[in-house]
Each structure stands twice: as structure tokens, then as C-alpha cells.
C-alpha positions in Angstrom: 81.3 94.1 114.8 83.3 94.5 111.7 83.8 91.9 108.9 86.5 90.2 111.0 84.4 90.0 114.2 86.2 92.8 116.0 84.0 95.0 118.2 84.1 98.6 117.0 82.2 100.4 119.7 80.9 99.8 123.2 78.3 102.2 124.5 77.1 102.2 128.1 73.5 103.4 128.7 70.8 103.6 131.3 67.0 103.8 130.9 66.3 107.2 132.3 68.1 110.6 132.1 68.5 110.6 135.9 70.1 107.2 135.9 72.3 108.1 133.0 73.4 111.3 134.7 74.3 109.5 137.9 76.3 106.9 136.0 77.7 109.5 133.6 76.6 107.5 130.6 74.1 107.9 127.8 70.4 107.2 127.8 69.2 104.1 125.8 67.8 106.5 123.1 71.1 108.3 122.7 73.0 105.0 122.6 70.6 103.7 119.9 71.2 106.8 117.8 75.0 106.3 118.0 74.7 102.6 117.2 72.6 103.4 114.1 75.2 106.0 112.9 78.1 103.6 113.5 76.3 101.0 111.4 76.1 103.5 108.6 79.9 104.1 108.5 80.8 101.5 105.9 78.3 103.0 103.5 79.5 106.6 104.3 83.1 105.5 103.8 82.4 104.0 100.4 82.3 100.3 101.2 79.6 97.9 100.0 78.3 95.2 102.3 80.8 92.8 100.7 83.7 95.0 101.6 84.5 96.2 98.1 85.3 99.8 98.0 83.3 102.0 95.6 83.9 105.6 94.8 81.9 108.2 96.6 81.4 111.9 96.2 84.0 112.3 99.1 86.6 110.3 97.1 85.9 112.4 94.0 86.4 115.6 96.0 89.8 114.2 97.2 90.8 113.1 93.7 91.0 109.4 94.7 
């Protein structure tokens, strides 16, 4: 969820590769990796935990 309580991502998963293939979804391990990376997005985009934007190397490259 974001700072306003809005869900950002829903990921469907199953326990085994066979179950995931049948349902055409991810395994729990794959879904966990995606969730971890989504949780890192604010930091990667230059936002602190309080929502204040700080300059990152990416912003410097863009001249922002």
C-alpha cells in the first residue's frame, strides 16, 4: 500500500511450480521477490519514508 492506503500491486501465487503453471500464476518464491522489489520502489525513486523527495543519482543524470 502507498501512503494513502491505495494498493499498488496484487500478485497471485501458488505453492508449487506445477500448481503455478496450471493456474498460470507465479510461485510463492517468485511473488515474494516481486513484493520485495516493489517495496524498494520509493527508495529507488528518491523518496524517503516520510514522503519527502531527495535527489538521487538518477535525478542528477536527468538534471533535475
